[in-house]
N, C-alpha and C positions, 0 to 999 in steps of 0.2 A: 551284916554281910552284904556283898554286892549282889544285885539281882536285876533282871529286866521284868518290868511289870506292865500289865494292861489295866488302866484305870477306866477306860471306856472302849467299847467295841469300835472297830474301824479298820483302816488300812495300816500298812507297815509303820506309819508315823506314830501310831499309838503305843508302840513298844518303847518304853521309857526306862533308862537306867536309874536305879534307886538304891538307897541303903535301907535294909529292913532288918529286924531282929533275927538272930540265928534261930533256926528251928530246934526244938527239944525232942530228943529221941524218946519214944514211948514204948510200952510193952509190945513185943512182937515186931519191933522195928529196928532198922539200923540207920545210923546217920552217915551219909555218904558225902565226902568232900569231893566235889565234882571237878574233873579235869577237862572234860569235853561233853558237849550236848549235841545230839543230832537235830537237824532242822527238817521238819516233815510237813506234809500237807495238813495233817491233823493240827499242827501248831497254827497254821494260817487260818484254819476253820475256827479254832478256839479264839484267835485274835479278832476274827470278823463276827463272832457271835452265832455261828451256825453249827458248832460242835455240840452234839446232843448231851454230853455229860460235863460240859465245861463249868456250869454254874454262872454266877454273875461276877462282874469285876468288883474289887480289884483281884486280878489273877496273875499268877506267874506261869507262863506256858512252858512246854517242854515235856515230852512223854518218854524220852530215852536219853541215857547218859552213861558215862563211865567215869570211874574215879577210885578213891581209896576209902575204906571204912574208917570213920573217925570215932564212932561209938556204937555200942551194941546194947539194945534194950533188953529188959527182963524177958526171960523165956525163949530167947533166941539161941539156937545151937547150930554148929557147923559153919559159922561165920565169926571172924575175929577182927579186932582193930588192926589196921595196917594192910589188910587183904585188898588186892586189886579186884574190882568187880565191874559188871555192867548192870544197869537197872532199867526196868520197863514198868511204867505204871500209868497207863491211860485210863485205868479204872478209878483210882483215887486222885489222880492228877495232882501230885505234890508240887510240880513245877520244877523242871530241871534247868531253866535259864537262871541259875543261881550258883553261888559258891557251895552251898550246903543244901541237902534235902533229906528229910526223914521219910524212909521208905519201908513198907512192909517187907520183912525178910523173905517172904515168898515171891517177891518181885525182883530179887537180887541174885545174880549168878556169878560165881567166882571165875576168874579168867585163868587160862593156862599160861605157862611160861612162853614167852615169845610173842604174846598178843599185845599190840600197842593200844594205848587208851583211846587215841583218836579213832583208830579202826573199830575198836570195841563199841564206841558210842554210836556206830551206824548199824550195828547188827540187830538190836531188839525190835525194830519196826520193819524196815525194808527187807532185810535179809531173812528175818523170821517169817515174814509174810510170803515171800517167794518160796522159801523152803516148805512151809506148811501146805501151800497151794499145790505145789508140784509133787511133793513126796507123799502127803497124807490124803489129799483130795483127788488130784488127777492121777496119782500113782504112775508117774511117768517111768517107762522102762526102755531098755535098749531097743532101738528100731522104730520108736515112735517119732512122728513128725510133730514138732511143737512150734506154734506161732506165739511169739512174745511181742506184745504191743508196748509202745513207748519204751523200747529196749535200751535207750540211753539214760533212762531214769534210774534212781536208786534201786527200786524194785526190779526194773527191767534188766539192768546189768547183772544183778544177782541171779535172776531167773535164767538168763542165758547160760551162765556158768553151771548152775545146778542141773539144768536139763542136759547140757552137753556132757557133764560128768556122768550122768546116768546112761549115756550112750544114745541119746536122742539126736535126730537131725533138727537143728534149730533154724527157724526162719525169723529173723529179727526185723521188726518194723520200727522205723523212727522217722521224725519229722523233717529231716534234712539229709543231704548226702553226707555231710560231715558226721552227723550223729549216727547214721546207719553204718558208715565205715568204722567208726569207733566201736560200735556194738559188735562188729565182726571180730574185733581183737580178743573178745572174750569167749570165742568158741562157736559163734553162729556160722553155720555152713553157707547160709544165704542171707543177704540183707536187702531190705526194700526201703527206698526213700518214699515215704507217703506224701511228700509234697509234689512228687512227680506222678504218683499213683493215688490220687485222693478218692475217697468215698467208694463208688462202685468199681473204679479202676483198681483199688486196693484188693477187693474181693476177687476180681478177675485175675490179678497177678498171683494171689495165693493159690487159686485153683490151677493156674497154669504151672506153677512151681510144684504142685502135687499131682500133676497129670490128670487133673479133673476130679481126683478123689476127695480132696479136702484134707485138712490136718487131723491128726489124732487128738491133739490138745490145743486149745486156744486160751492163752492167759490174757484176759481183758483187764488191763490196768487203767483204762481210760473211761469207759462207761458212756452214757449219753448215746449219741448216734453210732458210736463205734461198737456198741453191744449188738445191735442188729446185724452189723457186718460180721461180727464174730460168729453168729449163728449160721451165716451163709458160708463161712470159710471152713467150718468144721465138717469132717466127713462122717460116714456111717459109723454109728457106735462110739463116736468121739465124745470128748468132754470139754465143755466151756466153763472156765472158772472166772467169775466176776468178783473183783475185790476192790473196786473203786468207782467213783464217778467224779473225776476231776473236772469234767465238763460242766458239772452242776446243772444238768438238763435232763429231761425225761428221755427214756429209751423207748422207741417205737418198735414193737416186735410183731412179726408175722409168724404165727405158730407153724405155718407150713414150711418155714425155714429150718425147723428142728425136729418136729415129731415124726415125719416120715423117715428120718435118718436114725431114729432111736438114740438121739443125742441126750446126754446128761448135762444139766445145767447146775453148777455148783456155786454157792455163794460163800464168801469169806469176809468176816469183819473181826479184826483181832481183839478189840476191846470186848465185844459181845461174847466172843469165844471164851475169854477169861472169866467173864461174869458167870458163865454157865459151866465153870469147873476146869477149863483147860489150864494146865500148869506148863508154862513155856520153858522152864529151866532145863529139862532134858534135851529139848531141841536146840536151845541156845548153847548148851555145853558142847553138843556135837558140832554145831556150826563153828564155834570158836576154836575147837580143836582142829577142825579142817582148815580154817584160815591160818592158824598158827603153824600148821604143817606145810603150808604152801599150796594146798589143793585149790584154793580160791584166792582171787585178788580183789581187794576191797578198794574201789576207786573213790577217792575223796578229791573232788575238784577244787573246793574252796574252803579255807579255814579262816574265819574272821573272829576278832575279839568279841567277848560277850557284849560289851557296850555297843557294838555295831550290829545288833540283832535286826534292826530295821533294814540295814543293807542286805543281810542274809535273806530276809523275807522278800525284798524287792527282786533279788536274783531268783528266788524260788518261783515267784509269780510270773516272771518273764519266761519261765520254762526253757531257759537257754543253757542250764547247767547239764553237765554230763556226770552222772554219778551223784554223790552226796555232798551236801553243804553242812559244815560243822562249825559250832561255836566253840572257840578256845576259852576256857574259863580259868584254869590254873595249870602251871607246869608242875606236875606231880611225878 
């Protein structure tokens, strides 16, 4: 089968198209013929050698995909050959930058009618992360003010829609006027261009927009120095959810920025959550049903062929994309 493999850690140039043997489905697994694979920060971390569960090369990256079941292993029930599914597996890392992947059946979710495979390939990481953080951790409700950082990213654009649907007032932060305006199309009532309001000015702008009270929820998708600002932007009794550190730098925190306000700091890491027993399938089913019904719009900015995975990673690392980047593997 065709695949993209990493034979040594490094930059996007180490993503090499190869021919490898087809995987064999084992007990408790399904073999998925992949139509599309989402491109994520986790894939870039795997490629560069800093993802904690990646193992050593040779590796096939890719933690989310959608396609059609080609075979069902012994002991699997509720799934059948020909069924359209999405798959998530950052725990076992089978590698979805390939035509086929053998995946534990517990990591596979059937798709509703009307759900496209390209869209479905973007749900298991970015959308599920935004959903879990806002619905389960922050428990966003009508009337909350929610700050979404990096609102033009895959997680950010999903979070804006999920919070807005819940009845929240959404303040979308993005790194350019164009990105901020684009995020506003998904239901954000207010947008902030952080290139005009950097660092302390960002905090001042959020406080101004909340009449000095601060936000009820801050979704911190950036980490590093942004996390300290998140603590200053949240109001009394608010919740800050930290789910990434794309800055790959330490966060300096002053405890006086959160404990006097009785703020809750909540952490989220999808792979670790699954290791400790979280079953993502019910949430993914609900998400897919809502997308299929038209409640949410899944923005896919760029679709590139599997063999051009290097180009996809170059786009990802420039952080110029709005929404998701997807690899097209097969027309199913």
